[in-house]
C-alpha positions in Angstrom: 26.6 -31.1 -43.4 28.9 -33.2 -41.4 30.0 -32.1 -38.0 32.0 -33.1 -35.0 30.1 -34.2 -32.0 31.7 -37.5 -31.3 34.6 -39.5 -32.9 36.9 -38.7 -35.8 40.6 -37.9 -35.7 41.9 -34.4 -34.9 43.6 -32.6 -37.7 47.1 -31.3 -37.2 47.1 -28.0 -39.1 47.4 -24.3 -38.7 44.0 -22.8 -38.0 43.5 -19.2 -38.8 40.5 -16.8 -38.7 37.5 -16.6 -36.3 37.3 -19.2 -33.5 33.6 -19.9 -34.3 30.9 -19.3 -36.8 27.1 -19.2 -36.3 24.5 -21.2 -38.0 22.2 -18.8 -39.9 18.6 -18.7 -38.5 19.4 -20.8 -35.5 21.6 -18.6 -33.2 19.5 -15.4 -33.2 19.9 -13.8 -29.8 22.3 -16.5 -28.6 25.4 -15.7 -30.6 27.6 -12.7 -30.4 30.3 -12.1 -33.1 33.6 -13.4 -32.0 35.4 -10.2 -33.2 38.6 -12.0 -33.7 41.3 -10.8 -36.1 42.1 -12.9 -39.1 45.7 -13.1 -37.9 44.8 -15.4 -35.0 46.7 -18.7 -35.5 47.0 -21.9 -33.5 49.6 -24.6 -34.2 47.5 -27.5 -33.2 50.4 -30.0 -33.3 52.4 -27.9 -30.9 49.6 -27.7 -28.3 48.7 -31.4 -28.4 52.4 -32.3 -27.9 52.5 -30.3 -24.7 51.8 -32.3 -21.5 52.2 -29.6 -18.9 51.2 -30.2 -15.3 48.0 -28.1 -15.4 45.2 -30.5 -16.3 41.5 -30.9 -15.7 40.6 -31.0 -12.0 44.1 -30.7 -10.6 43.0 -27.9 -8.3 39.6 -29.3 -7.5 39.0 -30.3 -3.8 38.0 -33.9 -3.2 34.8 -32.7 -1.4 33.7 -30.8 -4.5 34.3 -33.7 -6.9 31.8 -35.9 -5.0 28.9 -33.6 -6.0 29.5 -33.5 -9.8 28.5 -35.9 -12.6 32.1 -36.1 -13.9 33.9 -36.2 -10.6 35.5 -32.8 -11.4 34.7 -29.3 -10.2 32.1 -27.2 -11.9 33.0 -24.7 -13.1 36.4 -25.8 -14.4 38.6 -24.9 -17.4 39.4 -27.4 -20.2 40.1 -27.1 -23.9 38.6 -28.2 -27.2 40.0 -31.5 -28.6 39.1 -31.1 -32.2 39.6 -28.5 -35.0 35.9 -28.5 -35.6 33.4 -28.7 -32.7 29.7 -28.1 -32.8 28.2 -26.1 -30.0 24.5 -27.0 -29.5 21.5 -25.4 -27.8 21.0 -28.3 -25.5 22.7 -31.5 -24.2 22.0 -33.8 -27.2 22.5 -34.2 -30.9 18.8 -33.5 -31.4 19.3 -29.9 -30.4 20.3 -27.4 -33.2 23.9 -26.3 -33.5 24.4 -22.7 -32.7 28.1 -22.4 -33.3 30.9 -24.4 -34.8 34.3 -23.8 -33.2 37.3 -23.8 -35.5 40.3 -23.7 -33.1 41.6 -26.9 -31.6 42.9 -26.3 -28.1 40.7 -23.3 -27.5 40.3 -22.7 -23.7 36.7 -23.1 -22.5 35.1 -23.4 -19.1 32.6 -26.1 -18.1 29.7 -24.5 -16.3 27.2 -27.4 -16.3 27.3 -31.1 -17.3 25.3 -34.3 -17.8 26.8 -37.7 -18.2 27.6 -37.2 -21.9 27.4 -33.4 -22.5 29.2 -30.3 -21.1 27.8 -26.8 -21.2 30.8 -24.6 -21.9 31.6 -20.9 -21.7 34.0 -19.6 -24.4 36.3 -16.5 -24.3 33.6 -14.3 -25.9 31.0 -15.2 -23.3 29.0 -17.6 -25.5 27.5 -20.7 -23.8 26.6 -23.9 -25.6 26.6 -27.6 -25.1 29.3 -29.9 -26.6 29.8 -33.7 -26.3 32.2 -34.7 -23.6 34.4 -36.4 -26.3 35.1 -33.0 -27.7 36.8 -31.9 -24.4 40.4 -32.2 -23.5 41.5 -32.0 -19.9 44.7 -30.2 -20.8 44.6 -26.5 -20.0 45.2 -23.6 -22.4 44.8 -19.9 -22.3 44.0 -17.1 -24.8 45.8 -13.8 -24.9 43.2 -11.1 -24.0 42.9 -7.7 -25.4 44.0 -6.2 -28.7 47.7 -6.1 -28.1 50.4 -8.8 -28.0 51.4 -10.1 -24.5 55.1 -10.2 -23.6 56.4 -13.4 -22.1 59.0 -13.0 -19.4 61.7 -15.3 -18.2 60.8 -14.7 -14.6 58.0 -13.2 -12.4 60.6 -10.9 -10.9 61.2 -7.4 -12.2 63.1 -6.5 -14.2 62.8 -9.6 -16.4 63.9 -10.6 -19.8 61.4 -10.9 -22.6 61.6 -14.5 -24.0 58.8 -14.1 -26.6 55.6 -12.5 -27.5 52.1 -14.0 -27.6 50.0 -12.5 -30.4 46.7 -10.9 -29.5 44.0 -13.6 -29.3 46.5 -16.4 -29.7 46.2 -19.7 -27.7 49.0 -21.2 -25.6 49.4 -24.2 -23.3 49.2 -23.4 -19.6 52.0 -24.7 -17.5 51.7 -23.1 -14.0 50.3 -20.0 -12.2 51.6 -18.3 -9.1 51.5 -14.8 -7.6 49.3 -13.4 -10.4 51.5 -14.7 -13.2 51.2 -17.7 -15.4 53.8 -19.7 -17.3 52.6 -20.6 -20.8 54.1 -22.2 -23.9 53.4 -21.8 -27.6 55.4 -22.6 -30.7 58.4 -23.8 -28.7 58.6 -20.6 -26.7 57.7 -20.4 -23.0 57.6 -17.6 -20.5 55.5 -15.9 -17.8 52.6 -13.5 -18.5 50.3 -11.5 -16.1 47.3 -13.7 -15.3 45.0 -10.7 -16.0 46.1 -10.7 -19.7 45.1 -14.3 -20.2 41.6 -15.9 -20.5 41.3 -19.2 -18.9 42.6 -18.7 -15.4 40.2 -16.4 -13.6 38.2 -18.1 -10.7 34.5 -18.4 -10.8 32.0 -19.0 -13.7 32.7 -16.7 -16.6 29.1 -17.1 -18.0 26.0 -19.2 -17.3 
């Protein structure tokens, strides 16, 4: 079975279904079902075309960077670069794959690192190692909860709804302030409450 640890070109396609699957017999006790609806969809081309201002390490103090392998803060949020990314039990290709992620642009959090590998936490609390080539510094978020998230034209109330982010959908992150975050997906942008988005909360989300 071929996988994506390093190299290969990303595929511009609509990806639907669960964000990850487990390898039978390898992930026992380490994998929890993603419990994602089959309606989850991500337009990979739209996300990769968005070069918003929120990028890896933008909010990392210089003093903290000096103490990490990569020169960025740990923990920090990033996104997955490929439409197929293997999550491994340890930092190396010799370790068994526990998950394979299927959503390009999925927000994840780096919670540990070596020179070539990153231990990531995903929106469902799973923690695995991926090669650093599979990580994109551009930030994204995932709509939390079972219901769609309204995108507003302003953080002021009352505001106008500019669009709606489907439950468990992924969007590019543009900015956050005063408990709200401006996101963009499918050509539509707007502000959403930070509490309804995974990928912006401070502190490590898993270990």
